[in-house]
N, C-alpha and C positions, 0 to 999 in steps of 0.2 A: 241660504236654504229657502226654497220656494217650490210650490206645486205647479207643474206645467199643464195640468189638465183641469177640466171643469169639475169641481167638487159637488156642486148642487145636483147635477144630473150625469154622473159618471157611467151609468148603465150597469148591466149585469146584476140587476135587482136592487141596486142602491140608488137612493134619492134623498134629498134633504130639504126641509122647510123650516129649519131652526131660525133663520134670519127673519122669517115672517112671523115669529113669535109662537111657533107651534107648541113648544113645551112650556110656555110661560104661564102655567097655572099650578096651583098647589096639587091638584090631582092631574098629573100628566101621564097617567097609566096608558098602556097601549089600548085597552078597551075604550076608555073615555075619549081619547084622541081619535080613534077609528070612527067612533060614533059622530064626533064633531065634524071631522072631515067629510064623512059620508053625507051628513046633513047639509053642509055648505055646498058640496058638489051637486046634490039634488036640487037645492034651492036656486042655483044659478044655471042649471042645465037648460031650462026652457026660456030664460030671459033673453029678449032680442039683443043682438050685439050692437048696441048703441049706448053712448055714455050716460044719458039721463036714466035709462032703465037700470043700468048697472049701479049707478050711484044710489038709486032708491033701494035696490035689492041689497047692496052692501050695507047701507045704513040700517035696514031692517034686521040683518044678521047680527050687527053689532048690538042693537037694542035688545035683541032676544037672548043674548048671551047670559047664561045663568051664573057664571063665575067671573069675578074680576081678575085681571092679570096679577100674577105673583109679584112681578116687578112693574109697577105702574109706568115707569119711565120707558119701558120697552113696549113698542106697539105690537098688537096682534092683528094681522090682516085677515079679513073675512073672505078674501079671494083665494085663499089657500084651500086646495082640495085634492082629490084623486084625479089624475090626468090620464088614466087608462081605464078601460072597461073592467079590468080584473081587480081594481083598487089595490095595486101593488106599487104605484108610483105617486109621490106627492109633488105638487108644483103649483104654479100660479095659473088659475083658471082664466085669467084675463090676458095672459101672454099671447102674442100673435101666433106663435107656433101651436098653441092649444085651440084658439078660437078659429084658426084657419085664415087669419089675415088682420082682423081688427085688434088694435092695441088698446086694451081697456084697463091697464094697470093703474092709470091715474084715478080710477074709481075706488081703489083700495086706500090703505092708510099711508102709503108712500107714493111719491111721484114716479112715473115710469123711468125717468132718467136716473133716479137713485137706485131703483131696482136693477137697471142695466149696468151700472158701474160699480155697485157695491161688491166687495170681496171681504169675507170674514177673516179673522186673524189666522185661521187654519191654513189659508193659502200661503202665508209667508212663514208660519212657524213649523209646518210639517214638511218633510221631504217627500219626493215622489214615492219612494219605497215605503215610507210609513203610511202614506195615504192609500196606496194600492193595497197594503196589508189590511187596513180597515175596510176597504171596499170588498175585498175577497172574504174576509171573516164575518162581515156584517151585511150580508146581501139581502137586507130588507129595510124598508123605509124607516121604521121606528127605531131600530137599534143603530142603524148607520148614522142617523141624524144625531142621536145622543152621543155617540162615540167620536165621530169626525170633528165635532165642534168643541170637544174637550181635550185640548192639546196636552194639558198637564196630566190627564188620565192616561192618554196613549203613551206619552214619554215616560210616565211613572211606571207603567206596566213593563215597558221594554227595559227600563233601567233595573227594575227588580229582577228581570230575567237574566240580565247581564251579570248582576251580582250572584245570582244562583249558579250560573255557569262559570263564573270567574273569568269572563272574557267577553268580547264584543259579539253582538248578535246582528245578523243581516236579515232585515224584514223580508227580503226576497226569498231567502231560504225557508223562513217560517211559512210563507205563502205557497211554496212549491210542493210541500208534502201534505197529503190529505189528513193524515193523523195529527200532524202538528197544527195545521190550520184549524182543525176542529177544536183542539185544545185552546188555541188562541181565541176562537169564537166564544168558548165557554168562559174564558177570562174576561173578554170584553163584555159579554152578556151579563156580567154582574151589575152593569149599569141598570139592567132591568130586573134581574132575578135576586140580587142580594137581599136576604131577609132582614126583618127587624128594623126597617126604616120608616114605616108608616106610609100611607098613600096620600096624606094631606099635610106633609111636613112643610114648615115655613122656610124651607131652604131648597135650592136647586143645585145639586152637586156640592161644590165647596163654597157656593155663594148664598147670601141672605140679603134681603132688601135693607138698605139703610134708611134714614129718616126722610130722604127725598125719593125713595123708591128705586134708587140705583143699586146695581149688584155690588155687594161688599164681600170681599174674600174672607172666609172664615179661617180660624186657627184653632188648635187644641190648647186648652188650659191644662198643661201638664201638672202644675202645682195642685190644682183642684182635683185632678184625677189620680194624683199620687203615682204618676208614671213618668217615664223618660221617653224622649223621642225615639222613633224606630223608622227604618227605611220604608215601611209599608204605609206610613201615616198620610202621605200625600194622596195615595190611591184611596185610602179609607175616607178621607174628606171628599174626594171627587165622587165617591159612591153615595154621598149624602148622609153619612152617619153623623149623628150628634151624640156621642157617648157622654153619659153623665156619671158613669162609674168605671173603674179600671177594668172590671170584668167585661163590660160591653166593648171597650176598646180592644181588649185581648182577643175576644171572639172575632171581631171584625178583621183584625190583623191576621189571625190564623186562617180565616176564609180566603183572604187575598194570597197568603203564602201557599195554601193548598193548591190554588189554581195556577200560580206561577210554577210551582214544582211539577204540576201535570204537564205544562208546556215543555219544561226542561226535560222531563222523562220522555215525552213523545219525540222530542228533537234528537235524543240520544238513542232511541230504540232502533 
């Protein structure tokens, strides 16, 4: 299983800056990240396209950052910004396709050759059909980046849908019908809209920082919660829920079930 097209800039409204650390803050809300990207875009807009000037500008952006990364081991690049006038696409402002020729990626937190060759796990863990479904359902930079990089979330949602329908589900079929695609979008959009998680939680999806600042996968303590495992729990964790009572876990599960059933209903309508 592998994706045959470019996940970072697939087009049709989708783009991703997750590997540049875009979401690596406790407050990674759309409003906060939009403000940050706009500020970085504006700060670099008039800087001459030569390395010394960009190194200086990038360092100033890093020093002015008001919040430390959630995972200190994961770098956050100051060269990430909006690469179109409408602020609908995120990408590297130092990339030669953005600058018009000069390659200024070495001025960020990664070398240009690393940027050029890196592929996130989604490239190898998702199929073309799954990735195309995410692209179609999440046609905006913020939601697309959150979903396309969370393989367990995508797979978990599709697996729940298969259980609901008692049979296999073809992602191409989900993407082909407007009503079904909209229901899938609402399901995937829980990454942004699911209530009761807080905006400054010390987790990102199912991960929390370990003692070295590396992402550590979380699990649910069923004994402490007085609950048993349920099929929805993987998605509940991916949404960033940290339930401390059985009632919280029950509400989160029901939220997921409701959206999965809505997709199943739209598919059968």
